[in-house]
KEDODREN-314079 format. One record per residue: residue number from 1; residue in one letter; x, y negated, z of N, C-alpha, C, O in turn. Coordinates in nm, 3 decimals, always signed. Layout:
// KEDODREN-314079
+-----+----+---------+---------+---------+---------+---------+---------+---------+---------+---------+---------+---------+---------+
!   i ! aa !     nc1 !     nc2 !     nc3 !    cac1 !    cac2 !    cac3 !     cc1 !     cc2 !     cc3 !     oc1 !     oc2 !     oc3 !
+-----+----+---------+---------+---------+---------+---------+---------+---------+---------+---------+---------+---------+---------+
! NUM !  A !       X !       Y !       Z !       X !       Y !       Z !       X !       Y !       Z !       X !       Y !       Z !
...
+-----+----+---------+---------+---------+---------+---------+---------+---------+---------+---------+---------+---------+---------+
// end
This chain:
// KEDODREN-314079
+-----+----+---------+---------+---------+---------+---------+---------+---------+---------+---------+---------+---------+---------+
!   i ! aa !     nc1 !     nc2 !     nc3 !    cac1 !    cac2 !    cac3 !     cc1 !     cc2 !     cc3 !     oc1 !     oc2 !     oc3 !
+-----+----+---------+---------+---------+---------+---------+---------+---------+---------+---------+---------+---------+---------+
!   1 !  M !  +1.032 !  -2.381 !  +2.689 !  +1.100 !  -2.328 !  +2.573 !  +1.243 !  -2.377 !  +2.576 !  +1.268 !  -2.497 !  +2.591 !
!   2 !  S !  +1.338 !  -2.285 !  +2.560 !  +1.478 !  -2.326 !  +2.561 !  +1.514 !  -2.393 !  +2.429 !  +1.439 !  -2.386 !  +2.332 !
!   3 !  A !  +1.629 !  -2.459 !  +2.427 !  +1.671 !  -2.535 !  +2.310 !  +1.687 !  -2.447 !  +2.187 !  +1.670 !  -2.495 !  +2.074 !
!   4 !  N !  +1.720 !  -2.318 !  +2.205 !  +1.744 !  -2.230 !  +2.091 !  +1.624 !  -2.145 !  +2.053 !  +1.628 !  -2.079 !  +1.949 !
!   5 !  S !  +1.519 !  -2.144 !  +2.133 !  +1.403 !  -2.060 !  +2.100 !  +1.312 !  -2.132 !  +2.002 !  +1.300 !  -2.254 !  +2.002 !
!   6 !  R !  +1.248 !  -2.052 !  +1.918 !  +1.159 !  -2.107 !  +1.816 !  +1.020 !  -2.049 !  +1.841 !  +1.005 !  -1.934 !  +1.880 !
!   7 !  E !  +0.923 !  -2.129 !  +1.818 !  +0.784 !  -2.091 !  +1.833 !  +0.725 !  -2.075 !  +1.692 !  +0.749 !  -2.159 !  +1.605 !
!   8 !  T !  +0.648 !  -1.969 !  +1.670 !  +0.581 !  -1.950 !  +1.542 !  +0.433 !  -1.981 !  +1.559 !  +0.366 !  -1.923 !  +1.644 !
!   9 !  L !  +0.384 !  -2.073 !  +1.478 !  +0.244 !  -2.112 !  +1.481 !  +0.178 !  -2.072 !  +1.350 !  +0.232 !  -2.094 !  +1.242 !
!  10 !  T !  +0.060 !  -2.012 !  +1.360 !  -0.018 !  -1.978 !  +1.242 !  -0.100 !  -2.099 !  +1.202 !  -0.165 !  -2.161 !  +1.286 !
!  11 !  V !  -0.096 !  -2.133 !  +1.075 !  -0.174 !  -2.244 !  +1.023 !  -0.277 !  -2.187 !  +0.925 !  -0.241 !  -2.120 !  +0.828 !
!  12 !  T !  -0.405 !  -2.213 !  +0.952 !  -0.511 !  -2.168 !  +0.863 !  -0.585 !  -2.289 !  +0.808 !  -0.601 !  -2.391 !  +0.876 !
!  13 !  V !  -0.630 !  -2.277 !  +0.683 !  -0.699 !  -2.387 !  +0.616 !  -0.824 !  -2.333 !  +0.549 !  -0.818 !  -2.233 !  +0.476 !
!  14 !  D !  -0.936 !  -2.398 !  +0.572 !  -1.059 !  -2.372 !  +0.498 !  -1.087 !  -2.499 !  +0.420 !  -1.103 !  -2.606 !  +0.478 !
!  15 !  L !  -1.092 !  -2.486 !  +0.288 !  -1.116 !  -2.599 !  +0.199 !  -1.259 !  -2.590 !  +0.148 !  -1.303 !  -2.484 !  +0.106 !
!  16 !  S !  -1.331 !  -2.703 !  +0.152 !  -1.469 !  -2.703 !  +0.102 !  -1.470 !  -2.669 !  -0.047 !  -1.369 !  -2.685 !  -0.115 !
!  17 !  L !  -1.584 !  -2.623 !  -0.096 !  -1.594 !  -2.584 !  -0.237 !  -1.557 !  -2.696 !  -0.332 !  -1.501 !  -2.673 !  -0.439 !
!  18 !  D !  -1.590 !  -2.821 !  -0.293 !  -1.557 !  -2.935 !  -0.378 !  -1.418 !  -2.991 !  -0.349 !  -1.380 !  -3.094 !  -0.405 !
!  19 !  A !  -1.341 !  -2.924 !  -0.262 !  -1.203 !  -2.961 !  -0.227 !  -1.193 !  -3.103 !  -0.171 !  -1.094 !  -3.172 !  -0.194 !
!  20 !  V !  -1.296 !  -3.146 !  -0.099 !  -1.296 !  -3.280 !  -0.039 !  -1.267 !  -3.275 !  +0.111 !  -1.212 !  -3.370 !  +0.167 !
!  21 !  V !  -1.303 !  -3.165 !  +0.176 !  -1.286 !  -3.152 !  +0.321 !  -1.201 !  -3.028 !  +0.351 !  -1.224 !  -2.920 !  +0.296 !
!  22 !  A !  -1.103 !  -3.046 !  +0.439 !  -1.018 !  -2.935 !  +0.484 !  -1.034 !  -2.921 !  +0.634 !  -1.022 !  -3.018 !  +0.709 !
!  23 !  T !  -1.060 !  -2.798 !  +0.678 !  -1.063 !  -2.767 !  +0.820 !  -0.935 !  -2.690 !  +0.850 !  -0.913 !  -2.582 !  +0.796 !
!  24 !  V !  -0.852 !  -2.748 !  +0.937 !  -0.717 !  -2.694 !  +0.960 !  -0.703 !  -2.658 !  +1.107 !  -0.739 !  -2.736 !  +1.195 !
!  25 !  R !  -0.649 !  -2.539 !  +1.132 !  -0.616 !  -2.497 !  +1.268 !  -0.468 !  -2.466 !  +1.272 !  -0.418 !  -2.385 !  +1.193 !
!  26 !  I !  -0.397 !  -2.530 !  +1.365 !  -0.254 !  -2.505 !  +1.384 !  -0.238 !  -2.439 !  +1.520 !  -0.264 !  -2.500 !  +1.624 !
!  27 !  G !  -0.196 !  -2.314 !  +1.519 !  -0.181 !  -2.239 !  +1.643 !  -0.316 !  -2.225 !  +1.712 !  -0.416 !  -2.192 !  +1.649 !
!  28 !  N !  -0.317 !  -2.250 !  +1.843 !  -0.439 !  -2.237 !  +1.922 !  -0.514 !  -2.369 !  +1.937 !  -0.613 !  -2.376 !  +2.010 !
!  29 !  A !  -0.468 !  -2.473 !  +1.870 !  -0.532 !  -2.604 !  +1.883 !  -0.672 !  -2.603 !  +1.822 !  -0.702 !  -2.522 !  +1.735 !
!  30 !  A !  -0.754 !  -2.693 !  +1.868 !  -0.888 !  -2.708 !  +1.811 !  -0.874 !  -2.744 !  +1.664 !  -0.779 !  -2.812 !  +1.626 !
!  31 !  P !  -0.968 !  -2.700 !  +1.581 !  -0.957 !  -2.732 !  +1.439 !  -0.969 !  -2.882 !  +1.412 !  -1.043 !  -2.953 !  +1.481 !
!  32 !  A !  -0.896 !  -2.928 !  +1.312 !  -0.905 !  -3.067 !  +1.268 !  -0.980 !  -3.067 !  +1.135 !  -0.947 !  -2.991 !  +1.044 !
!  33 !  V !  -1.081 !  -3.151 !  +1.125 !  -1.157 !  -3.166 !  +1.001 !  -1.111 !  -3.295 !  +0.936 !  -1.126 !  -3.403 !  +0.992 !
!  34 !  C !  -1.053 !  -3.282 !  +0.816 !  -0.989 !  -3.395 !  +0.749 !  -1.041 !  -3.408 !  +0.606 !  -1.094 !  -3.314 !  +0.548 !
!  35 !  K !  -1.024 !  -3.526 !  +0.553 !  -1.050 !  -3.548 !  +0.412 !  -0.927 !  -3.501 !  +0.335 !  -0.814 !  -3.530 !  +0.375 !
!  36 !  A !  -0.949 !  -3.428 !  +0.226 !  -0.839 !  -3.386 !  +0.140 !  -0.822 !  -3.493 !  +0.032 !  -0.910 !  -3.513 !  -0.051 !
!  37 !  L !  -0.708 !  -3.561 !  +0.035 !  -0.682 !  -3.666 !  -0.063 !  -0.641 !  -3.610 !  -0.198 !  -0.656 !  -3.676 !  -0.301 !
!  38 !  G !  -0.589 !  -3.488 !  -0.197 !  -0.548 !  -3.424 !  -0.320 !  -0.516 !  -3.279 !  -0.295 !  -0.479 !  -3.241 !  -0.184 !
!  39 !  V !  -0.529 !  -3.198 !  -0.399 !  -0.499 !  -3.055 !  -0.390 !  -0.422 !  -3.015 !  -0.514 !  -0.467 !  -3.040 !  -0.626 !
!  40 !  E !  -0.306 !  -2.953 !  -0.495 !  -0.233 !  -2.894 !  -0.606 !  -0.262 !  -2.745 !  -0.604 !  -0.272 !  -2.684 !  -0.498 !
!  41 !  R !  -0.276 !  -2.686 !  -0.722 !  -0.309 !  -2.544 !  -0.732 !  -0.199 !  -2.469 !  -0.805 !  -0.129 !  -2.524 !  -0.890 !
!  42 !  D !  -0.186 !  -2.340 !  -0.771 !  -0.088 !  -2.257 !  -0.840 !  -0.148 !  -2.204 !  -0.969 !  -0.261 !  -2.240 !  -1.005 !
!  43 !  E !  -0.073 !  -2.120 !  -1.039 !  -0.118 !  -2.070 !  -1.169 !  -0.243 !  -1.982 !  -1.161 !  -0.310 !  -1.960 !  -1.262 !
!  44 !  T !  -0.276 !  -1.932 !  -1.041 !  -0.398 !  -1.851 !  -1.024 !  -0.517 !  -1.935 !  -0.981 !  -0.628 !  -1.883 !  -0.968 !
!  45 !  G !  -0.494 !  -2.066 !  -0.959 !  -0.602 !  -2.154 !  -0.917 !  -0.617 !  -2.169 !  -0.767 !  -0.704 !  -2.242 !  -0.720 !
!  46 !  Q !  -0.532 !  -2.100 !  -0.691 !  -0.537 !  -2.111 !  -0.545 !  -0.466 !  -2.237 !  -0.499 !  -0.366 !  -2.277 !  -0.559 !
!  47 !  P !  -0.516 !  -2.302 !  -0.394 !  -0.447 !  -2.421 !  -0.342 !  -0.305 !  -2.387 !  -0.298 !  -0.283 !  -2.289 !  -0.226 !
!  48 !  S !  -0.209 !  -2.468 !  -0.341 !  -0.071 !  -2.447 !  -0.298 !  -0.020 !  -2.564 !  -0.214 !  +0.074 !  -2.548 !  -0.136 !
!  49 !  K !  -0.082 !  -2.680 !  -0.229 !  -0.044 !  -2.798 !  -0.150 !  -0.170 !  -2.882 !  -0.130 !  -0.245 !  -2.908 !  -0.225 !
!  50 !  I !  -0.192 !  -2.925 !  -0.005 !  -0.310 !  -3.006 !  +0.027 !  -0.262 !  -3.132 !  +0.099 !  -0.190 !  -3.125 !  +0.198 !
!  51 !  Y !  -0.303 !  -3.246 !  +0.047 !  -0.267 !  -3.377 !  +0.105 !  -0.385 !  -3.424 !  +0.191 !  -0.495 !  -3.445 !  +0.140 !
!  52 !  L !  -0.361 !  -3.440 !  +0.321 !  -0.467 !  -3.480 !  +0.414 !  -0.465 !  -3.631 !  +0.437 !  -0.365 !  -3.697 !  +0.410 !
!  53 !  D !  -0.575 !  -3.683 !  +0.487 !  -0.589 !  -3.827 !  +0.509 !  -0.539 !  -3.872 !  +0.646 !  -0.552 !  -3.989 !  +0.680 !
!  54 !  R !  -0.481 !  -3.782 !  +0.723 !  -0.432 !  -3.819 !  +0.856 !  -0.317 !  -3.729 !  +0.898 !  -0.290 !  -3.627 !  +0.836 !
!  55 !  F !  -0.251 !  -3.769 !  +1.003 !  -0.140 !  -3.694 !  +1.061 !  -0.198 !  -3.600 !  +1.166 !  -0.255 !  -3.646 !  +1.265 !
!  56 !  I !  -0.184 !  -3.469 !  +1.146 !  -0.242 !  -3.374 !  +1.241 !  -0.141 !  -3.279 !  +1.303 !  -0.178 !  -3.195 !  +1.385 !
!  57 !  H !  -0.013 !  -3.289 !  +1.266 !  +0.085 !  -3.196 !  +1.318 !  +0.188 !  -3.267 !  +1.405 !  +0.215 !  -3.386 !  +1.389 !
!  58 !  K !  +0.243 !  -3.190 !  +1.497 !  +0.351 !  -3.241 !  +1.582 !  +0.483 !  -3.213 !  +1.513 !  +0.487 !  -3.161 !  +1.402 !
!  59 !  S !  +0.589 !  -3.249 !  +1.579 !  +0.723 !  -3.224 !  +1.526 !  +0.739 !  -3.079 !  +1.483 !  +0.690 !  -2.988 !  +1.551 !
!  60 !  V !  +0.807 !  -3.057 !  +1.371 !  +0.830 !  -2.921 !  +1.324 !  +0.960 !  -2.862 !  +1.379 !  +0.992 !  -2.747 !  +1.353 !
!  61 !  R !  +1.031 !  -2.942 !  +1.454 !  +1.156 !  -2.893 !  +1.514 !  +1.124 !  -2.780 !  +1.611 !  +1.028 !  -2.789 !  +1.688 !
!  62 !  N !  +1.203 !  -2.673 !  +1.608 !  +1.186 !  -2.555 !  +1.693 !  +1.053 !  -2.484 !  +1.669 !  +1.002 !  -2.415 !  +1.758 !
!  63 !  R !  +0.998 !  -2.499 !  +1.549 !  +0.875 !  -2.429 !  +1.516 !  +0.887 !  -2.366 !  +1.378 !  +0.945 !  -2.424 !  +1.286 !
!  64 !  D !  +0.834 !  -2.247 !  +1.367 !  +0.819 !  -2.180 !  +1.239 !  +0.669 !  -2.171 !  +1.215 !  +0.590 !  -2.173 !  +1.309 !
!  65 !  F !  +0.631 !  -2.161 !  +1.090 !  +0.489 !  -2.159 !  +1.057 !  +0.455 !  -2.037 !  +0.973 !  +0.537 !  -1.992 !  +0.893 !
!  66 !  A !  +0.336 !  -1.986 !  +0.991 !  +0.284 !  -1.875 !  +0.912 !  +0.160 !  -1.924 !  +0.840 !  +0.073 !  -1.987 !  +0.901 !
!  67 !  G !  +0.151 !  -1.896 !  +0.711 !  +0.035 !  -1.938 !  +0.633 !  +0.061 !  -2.065 !  +0.554 !  +0.073 !  -2.062 !  +0.432 !
!  68 !  W !  +0.071 !  -2.175 !  +0.625 !  +0.095 !  -2.307 !  +0.564 !  +0.200 !  -2.379 !  +0.646 !  +0.208 !  -2.361 !  +0.768 !
!  69 !  A !  +0.282 !  -2.460 !  +0.579 !  +0.383 !  -2.540 !  +0.648 !  +0.342 !  -2.687 !  +0.642 !  +0.331 !  -2.743 !  +0.533 !
!  70 !  P !  +0.320 !  -2.751 !  +0.759 !  +0.287 !  -2.893 !  +0.759 !  +0.413 !  -2.979 !  +0.751 !  +0.518 !  -2.942 !  +0.802 !
!  71 !  S !  +0.400 !  -3.094 !  +0.686 !  +0.509 !  -3.190 !  +0.680 !  +0.448 !  -3.329 !  +0.664 !  +0.327 !  -3.342 !  +0.646 !
!  72 !  G !  +0.532 !  -3.430 !  +0.670 !  +0.487 !  -3.567 !  +0.650 !  +0.509 !  -3.653 !  +0.771 !  +0.508 !  -3.605 !  +0.885 !
!  73 !  A !  +0.530 !  -3.783 !  +0.747 !  +0.554 !  -3.878 !  +0.854 !  +0.432 !  -3.966 !  +0.882 !  +0.413 !  -4.010 !  +0.996 !
!  74 !  I !  +0.352 !  -3.991 !  +0.782 !  +0.235 !  -4.079 !  +0.798 !  +0.106 !  -3.998 !  +0.795 !  +0.016 !  -4.019 !  +0.877 !
!  75 !  T !  +0.097 !  -3.906 !  +0.701 !  -0.014 !  -3.812 !  +0.693 !  +0.045 !  -3.672 !  +0.682 !  +0.166 !  -3.656 !  +0.662 !
!  76 !  T !  -0.040 !  -3.572 !  +0.695 !  +0.008 !  -3.434 !  +0.686 !  -0.011 !  -3.381 !  +0.546 !  -0.117 !  -3.398 !  +0.484 !
!  77 !  V !  +0.093 !  -3.317 !  +0.496 !  +0.088 !  -3.243 !  +0.370 !  +0.106 !  -3.097 !  +0.406 !  +0.204 !  -3.060 !  +0.471 !
!  78 !  L !  +0.012 !  -3.013 !  +0.365 !  +0.021 !  -2.869 !  +0.391 !  +0.069 !  -2.800 !  +0.264 !  +0.012 !  -2.819 !  +0.157 !
!  79 !  T !  +0.174 !  -2.719 !  +0.278 !  +0.227 !  -2.644 !  +0.165 !  +0.215 !  -2.495 !  +0.197 !  +0.264 !  -2.449 !  +0.300 !
!  80 !  R !  +0.149 !  -2.422 !  +0.107 !  +0.133 !  -2.279 !  +0.130 !  +0.269 !  -2.212 !  +0.130 !  +0.353 !  -2.238 !  +0.044 !
!  81 !  I !  +0.290 !  -2.125 !  +0.229 !  +0.414 !  -2.050 !  +0.237 !  +0.402 !  -1.932 !  +0.139 !  +0.303 !  -1.859 !  +0.142 !
!  82 !  P !  +0.501 !  -1.915 !  +0.051 !  +0.494 !  -1.806 !  -0.048 !  +0.459 !  -1.673 !  +0.015 !  +0.513 !  -1.635 !  +0.119 !
!  83 !  G !  +0.368 !  -1.602 !  -0.050 !  +0.325 !  -1.473 !  +0.001 !  +0.204 !  -1.481 !  +0.093 !  +0.141 !  -1.379 !  +0.118 !
!  84 !  A !  +0.170 !  -1.599 !  +0.143 !  +0.055 !  -1.615 !  +0.232 !  -0.071 !  -1.631 !  +0.148 !  -0.068 !  -1.699 !  +0.046 !
!  85 !  R !  -0.177 !  -1.572 !  +0.189 !  -0.307 !  -1.587 !  +0.120 !  -0.412 !  -1.615 !  +0.220 !  -0.529 !  -1.631 !  +0.184 !
+-----+----+---------+---------+---------+---------+---------+---------+---------+---------+---------+---------+---------+---------+
// end
């Protein structure tokens, strides 16, 4: 990948009914099963931000995300990208 090219990765999240376990897939990587430390919900009750118990993403430099945007230095925080369902 050249210095100016950007890669787009799709991030999908399946949250358990009790919102304790999140199964996350970033791009083509194997799914990560994590404990959800917290979940923020939007006005419709859908998860808008999920705080995970571990760091599961690589550097976000030169990457765009579809679905959810991962961030964080110690653990991963997933933030739903507006318009994604």
